[in-house]
Phi, psi and omega in degrees: 000311181296318180294323180295318178296317181297315181294330179283322183277328185298311178300322180294320180292320178296317180297319180294322178295320179295320179295318179295318179298318178296320179294323179294320177297319179295320179294319178299319180295318180295319180296317181292320182291324183274346181077010182269359178282109190281165178295328180296316181292328178293330181281342182279068185271328183245149184229140177221131182222149176233133184211162177233131183230156176204160182179219184214155173259128174257120186272112181263351178206138181221126178266003179268131183291316182233152174079019181275128181263141178285322181230132175228159182290140178271161179293153167287128192238124174257134184225136171243125185233135175240141183224151176239123180286123180270313182195133178055239179262012183267125179240140170268122188247150166223120181245146173241130183231154178225122185240143176244115186268090181289345176301331182287353173301333179299331180257016179060036174206165181237138176249132174251144180234125174248136183204170173234151182223082175288144180179199179224160171221148178233120178264127175280156179307139187278159177221117181055048177070006179256130180234118174274148180213158174247145181229139174223137183205169176243095180286130177236116184237156178230121181274129179263087180202199181292329184279325183052054181281151170253122185250131180230138179198202175234153177232129174235129184222156175230131184217171175222141181231134174257122185252138176228098188059241182259007179246145181217162171241138183221156175227142188215143174241129185235151168232135188227087175294126175258154182250004179230156179290126183276331170233160177304117180087355184250127171242116193232162171241104179288140168240143190210141171245139181221153175230151183191183178240153183221162177213148178235144181205000000 
């Protein structure tokens, strides 16, 4: 089951990344050719963001005979993300996240999750200081608890950023299919909404 899901999602994710990269190259060419690529945008080479996220886990498979929940609360997630602009609106990202799983209070214990999320983001041309973007990443997490699980999946996100000079505010919605059981007997798809602040330099 896990391998079938992985094989189905991986080609689609690779194809989407190639399409986004091609679009970014085309946009970079248009900006340079038309002369509308401003000095300010050329200086925005690096990106730094801080955000807080929360959401829910949707359980698509359960190995527990009784007491299996379809939806459970997701951890509170803190994320620091750094990006390098490759071309046009395309950024190469590396995020570090730290999650506190308050759902585990039900079992009189707390689970912490530390992870990294390498990926890319593509910002579409802005309108009235608003920039929509797409995000794709490979979240890799490590649970700091009795199980010490390693979690691997995919992340697809849609966001909007309001920019004021080199500082911005952003909101993002993510879906993260995992290929391993995140809890004993639980195979879940986390969904998450996050808000944060950003800076470019």
